[in-house]
BAPA-603542 format. One line per field, with one value per residue (C-alpha): residue in three letters; x negated, y, z negated. Coordinates in steps of 0.5 Angstrom, whole numbers, plus 500, padded with zeros to 3 digits. Each point is the difference from the previous one (the first is absolute). Layout:
type	ala  ...
px	X  ...
py	Y  ...
pz	Z  ...
END
This chain:
type	met  ile  lys  arg  ser  ser  lys  trp  arg  leu  met  val  ala  leu  leu  phe  ser  leu  ser  leu  ala  leu  ala  pro  thr  leu  ala  asp  ala  arg  ala  gly  ser  ser  ile  ser  gly  phe  ser  ser  met  gly  thr  arg  gly  leu  arg  ser  phe  asp  asn  asn  gly  ala  ala  pro  leu  ser  arg  ser  met  thr  asn  pro  ala  pro  ser  pro  gly  phe  thr  ser  pro  leu  gly  gly  gly  ser  phe  phe  ser  arg  his  pro  phe  leu  thr  gly  met  phe  gly  gly  phe  leu  gly  ser  met  leu  phe  gly  gly  gly  phe  phe  gly  his  met  phe  gly  gly  leu  phe  thr  leu  leu  ile  ile  gly  phe  leu  ile  phe  phe  val  leu  arg  leu  leu  gly  gly  gly  ala  met  gly  met  gly  gly  gly  val  pro  arg  ser  leu  gly  ala  ala  ala  ala  pro  val  gln  arg  tyr  arg  gly  arg  asp  val  tyr  val  gly  asp  ala  asp  leu  asn  ala  phe  gln  ser  leu  his  ala  ala  ile  gln  asp  ala  trp  gly  lys  gly  asp  leu  gly  gln  leu  arg  gln  leu  leu  thr  pro  glu  met  leu  ser  tyr  phe  ser  glu  glu  leu  thr  lys  asn  ser  ser  gln  gly  val  gln  asn  leu  val  ser  asn  val  asn  leu  val  lys  ala  glu  leu  thr  glu  ser  trp  glu  glu  gly  asp  met  gln  tyr  ala  thr  ala  his  met  arg  trp  thr  ala  leu  asp  tyr  thr  val  arg  ile  gly  val  ala  pro  ser  ser  pro  gly  ala  leu  val  ser  gly  asp  pro  arg  ile  pro  thr  glu  ala  glu  glu  val  trp  thr  phe  ala  arg  ser  arg  gly  gly  his  trp  leu  leu  ser  ala  ile  gln  gln  val
px	179  494  501  500  494  496  502  498  493  499  502  495  494  501  500  493  498  501  496  494  501  500  494  494  496  494  502  498  495  503  497  497  494  496  497  494  505  498  505  500  494  495  500  503  497  505  506  498  507  504  506  498  505  495  499  497  493  499  493  496  495  504  503  508  502  506  506  503  507  504  496  504  500  498  494  497  502  507  506  500  493  500  506  499  505  505  497  502  507  501  498  504  506  499  499  506  504  497  499  504  506  505  502  498  504  507  504  497  493  500  502  495  495  502  500  493  497  503  497  493  501  502  495  494  503  500  493  497  504  500  493  501  502  493  499  494  499  497  500  506  499  505  504  497  493  501  504  495  496  493  496  494  494  500  495  500  503  495  501  497  499  500  493  501  506  495  495  506  501  493  499  506  497  493  503  504  494  496  505  501  492  499  495  499  495  504  506  495  500  507  503  500  496  507  503  493  501  507  498  494  504  505  494  497  507  500  493  501  506  496  505  499  505  499  503  499  504  502  505  501  508  501  495  504  497  505  496  493  497  494  498  493  495  504  505  506  504  506  502  506  496  504  496  500  494  499  499  499  496  495  496  493  495  506  500  506  503  499  507  501  495  506  502  505  502  500  494  504  506  499  503  502  498  502  497  498  493  496  493  496  493  496  500  496  499  503  507  500  506  503  506  505  508  505  506
py	109  501  507  501  496  504  506  498  497  507  503  496  501  508  499  496  505  506  497  499  508  502  496  505  503  505  507  503  506  506  503  507  504  505  506  495  494  496  495  500  497  500  498  503  496  496  504  499  496  504  504  507  502  500  494  494  499  496  499  499  496  500  493  501  499  496  504  501  497  494  494  493  496  494  503  501  498  500  496  495  499  498  495  496  495  506  502  493  500  507  498  494  504  505  494  497  506  503  494  494  497  495  504  507  499  500  506  500  500  508  500  494  504  507  495  498  507  503  494  501  508  499  495  504  506  496  498  506  504  495  498  494  496  499  494  496  500  507  504  505  507  506  504  506  498  498  507  504  504  499  506  502  504  507  504  505  507  506  507  503  508  505  500  492  502  506  494  496  506  501  493  500  505  497  493  503  504  494  496  505  500  492  502  493  503  505  495  496  505  501  493  494  494  497  506  501  494  501  507  497  495  505  504  494  499  507  500  493  503  506  505  505  502  508  503  507  506  496  504  496  502  495  497  497  495  494  496  499  494  496  493  499  505  501  506  501  505  501  506  501  504  504  504  503  499  500  493  497  495  501  496  500  503  503  508  503  503  494  496  494  503  500  493  502  506  507  505  506  498  497  494  498  494  497  495  498  500  496  502  496  501  497  504  506  499  504  498  496  498  493  499  504  498  502  504
pz	725  504  501  492  499  505  496  493  503  503  494  496  506  499  492  501  505  495  495  504  502  493  498  498  506  500  500  507  499  503  506  500  503  497  504  501  502  494  497  492  498  494  493  494  494  496  503  507  502  495  503  500  505  506  505  497  502  506  500  493  497  494  498  499  493  498  500  494  499  498  498  501  494  505  502  507  506  503  497  505  500  493  501  506  498  500  507  503  497  502  507  500  498  506  505  498  500  507  504  496  501  495  494  503  506  497  498  493  502  499  493  498  504  495  494  502  501  494  496  503  498  493  499  503  496  493  502  501  495  494  500  496  506  503  503  500  493  500  494  499  500  497  505  496  501  508  501  497  505  501  498  504  498  504  497  495  502  500  501  506  501  505  501  502  505  503  501  504  504  502  501  505  504  500  502  506  502  500  504  505  501  500  494  497  496  497  499  496  494  500  501  496  503  502  503  504  503  502  503  503  504  503  502  503  504  502  503  504  503  502  496  494  495  498  494  499  496  494  496  493  499  494  495  494  495  499  495  497  496  498  500  496  503  506  501  505  502  505  504  505  506  505  505  508  505  507  501  507  504  506  504  498  506  504  500  496  506  504  502  496  494  495  498  495  495  502  498  500  495  493  498  493  496  493  496  493  499  494  497  496  496  495  493  501  507  506  503  507  504  499  503  505  500  505  498
END
C-alpha cells in the first residue's frame, strides 16, 4: 500500500514539475562575435525584434513589441492568476495527493488522483477553448476572435537599388577602417547615435585595458540585400555581409616586435566574419549603420 501510494505521489509530482517546465520563458539570444567582438546590437525600427534568420538584438534602445500570436479569451495574465479560487483548490489537491493520508493512502488513491487530474485538464481545456465559460462575470468572446493573430504594422516594403547596395559596401569598408584606427570622429559620420555609443563604449574598454583592435585588408566577399522598408520619413535596409580581414589585438605603446605585444589574432592570417547589417536614413539623407546582428 505504502509503495503504491508513493508511486502515485511521485507521478503527480512529476506532472506538476512538467507543467512548470513547459511554462513560457524568454528565448535566449544566440551568442556570437563579429570581427570587432561585438554582440548583436542596434535598432531596426519596427522590425527590431522580427526573426530575420540572424541573432536577436541583445542590446537595443528600441522597446520590444508584444509578440503576435494567440490571445487568450480571458484577457491578460496566467490562468491561475485570473482564478485565485482555482489556484487554492488545485494547491489543496496537490497537498492532499502529495502529503495527505486517509483516502489517498489506500489502494484506490491512485485512481482517484487520475480522475482529479483528468477533471482539471478537461475543465481548463473547456475554459480556454470554449470562451463562454469565463468565470467572474467576464464578457465571453468568440473563439475565432480569440485565435486571430495580432497584426502588427512593420512598415512598407520599398525598393533599394544597386546604388544603395554600393553605398552599403562603401560604408562597411569605411567603418572597419575607422574602427581599426579608433577614430570616433570618422565613426560619427557613419553610425547612428545609438551605434556610435556602443562603438565608443567598446573603444573605451579597450583603452582602459591598454589594448587596440586592428582591422586591415578588408575584403568583402558577399553583400546581399535581404529586406528594405520605410517607416514615415525613415528608410531601412538590411544586408547579409561576409568578409575576410586581418583582425588582431595588440598592446598599446608596445613595439610590434616585442614579446607579448600581440594579445590575440594573427597579423598575417586573414579571418572570416559573417554578419547582418541594417542601415537607416531619413528621406533624402545618407545611409548610416543602425544595427549589427551575428549569423
